[in-house]
C-alpha positions as a printed NumPy array, in Angstrom:
array([[  0.   ,   0.   ,   0.   ],
       [  1.22 ,   3.478,  -0.841],
       [  0.736,   6.317,   1.612],
       [ -0.091,   9.803,   0.307],
       [ -0.366,  12.819,   2.569],
       [  0.167,  16.555,   2.445],
       [  3.59 ,  17.796,   3.545],
       [  3.666,  19.656,   6.842],
       [  6.254,  22.274,   5.847],
       [  4.777,  22.944,   2.398],
       [  1.06 ,  22.131,   2.317],
       [  0.821,  22.431,  -1.478],
       [  3.19 ,  19.491,  -2.002],
       [  1.975,  15.907,  -2.037],
       [  4.377,  13.613,  -0.186],
       [  4.709,  10.033,  -1.438],
       [  6.032,   7.277,   0.838],
       [  6.825,   3.865,  -0.592],
       [  6.626,   0.829,   1.711],
       [  8.772,  -1.164,  -0.739],
       [ 11.686,   1.232,  -0.295],
       [ 11.963,   2.153,   3.383],
       [ 13.007,   5.628,   4.527],
       [ 12.159,   7.312,   1.222],
       [  9.727,  10.104,   0.532],
       [  9.253,  12.043,  -2.684],
       [  7.512,  15.368,  -2.969],
       [  5.079,  15.238,  -5.869],
       [  3.843,  18.322,  -7.745],
       [  0.756,  18.66 ,  -9.903],
       [  1.012,  20.365, -13.305],
       [ -0.646,  23.49 , -11.926],
       [  1.891,  23.666,  -9.088],
       [  4.787,  23.323, -11.551],
       [  3.254,  26.086, -13.692],
       [  2.906,  28.379, -10.658],
       [  6.482,  27.698,  -9.544],
       [  7.9  ,  28.375, -13.021],
       [  5.44 ,  31.186, -13.715],
       [  4.625,  29.509, -17.021],
       [  1.323,  28.554, -18.655],
       [  0.046,  25.02 , -18.05 ],
       [  0.308,  24.345, -21.794],
       [  4.028,  25.115, -21.676],
       [  4.533,  22.72 , -18.759],
       [  2.692,  20.01 , -20.706],
       [  4.951,  20.718, -23.698],
       [  8.046,  20.296, -21.509],
       [  6.691,  16.945, -20.308],
       [  5.64 ,  15.756, -23.758],
       [  9.06 ,  16.562, -25.262],
       [ 10.905,  14.903, -22.368],
       [ 12.485,  18.109, -21.084],
       [ 10.705,  17.702, -17.736],
       [ 10.438,  14.186, -16.297],
       [  6.93 ,  13.232, -15.196],
       [  4.821,  10.161, -14.567],
       [  1.189,   9.18 , -14.193],
       [ -0.277,   8.824, -10.728],
       [ -3.747,   7.478, -11.306],
       [ -5.275,   9.702, -13.963],
       [ -2.996,  12.661, -13.22 ],
       [  0.409,  13.492, -14.63 ],
       [  2.746,  14.578, -11.813],
       [  6.353,  15.697, -11.394],
       [  8.796,  14.862,  -8.625],
       [ 10.209,  17.941,  -6.91 ],
       [ 13.741,  16.7  ,  -7.658],
       [ 12.886,  16.414, -11.386],
       [ 11.678,  20.023, -11.393],
       [ 14.884,  21.177,  -9.715],
       [ 16.982,  19.276, -12.289],
       [ 14.93 ,  20.793, -15.124],
       [ 15.42 ,  24.304, -13.747],
       [ 19.17 ,  23.779, -13.319],
       [ 19.445,  22.566, -16.916],
       [ 17.411,  25.546, -18.092],
       [ 20.06 ,  27.739, -16.472],
       [ 17.605,  30.216, -14.976],
       [ 18.815,  30.691, -11.425],
       [ 15.766,  32.752, -10.484],
       [ 13.464,  29.816, -11.241],
       [ 15.769,  27.377,  -9.437],
       [ 15.724,  29.689,  -6.404],
       [ 11.914,  29.856,  -6.552],
       [ 11.742,  26.049,  -6.505],
       [ 14.035,  25.945,  -3.46 ],
       [ 11.833,  28.44 ,  -1.638],
       [  8.728,  26.363,  -2.428],
       [ 10.295,  23.304,  -0.798]])
């Protein structure tokens, strides 16, 4: 069974705990949260995912992004202001 709950320090982040891999948690972001963090339209975020620039996966019927994947994407993009915004969100 997988446990999903809202993070205490950042309530907008979904925290994912896997019982198969002990002591691991991943912060999961919805497309709208990624768009808000990057200050980009949702369509642009979907384009980044579709072209493979931003790693994402399906969680049920939703497409989500790991917080670490967003940070990697922002580092590769080379925009330090966006990378700083993602750090603040965490």
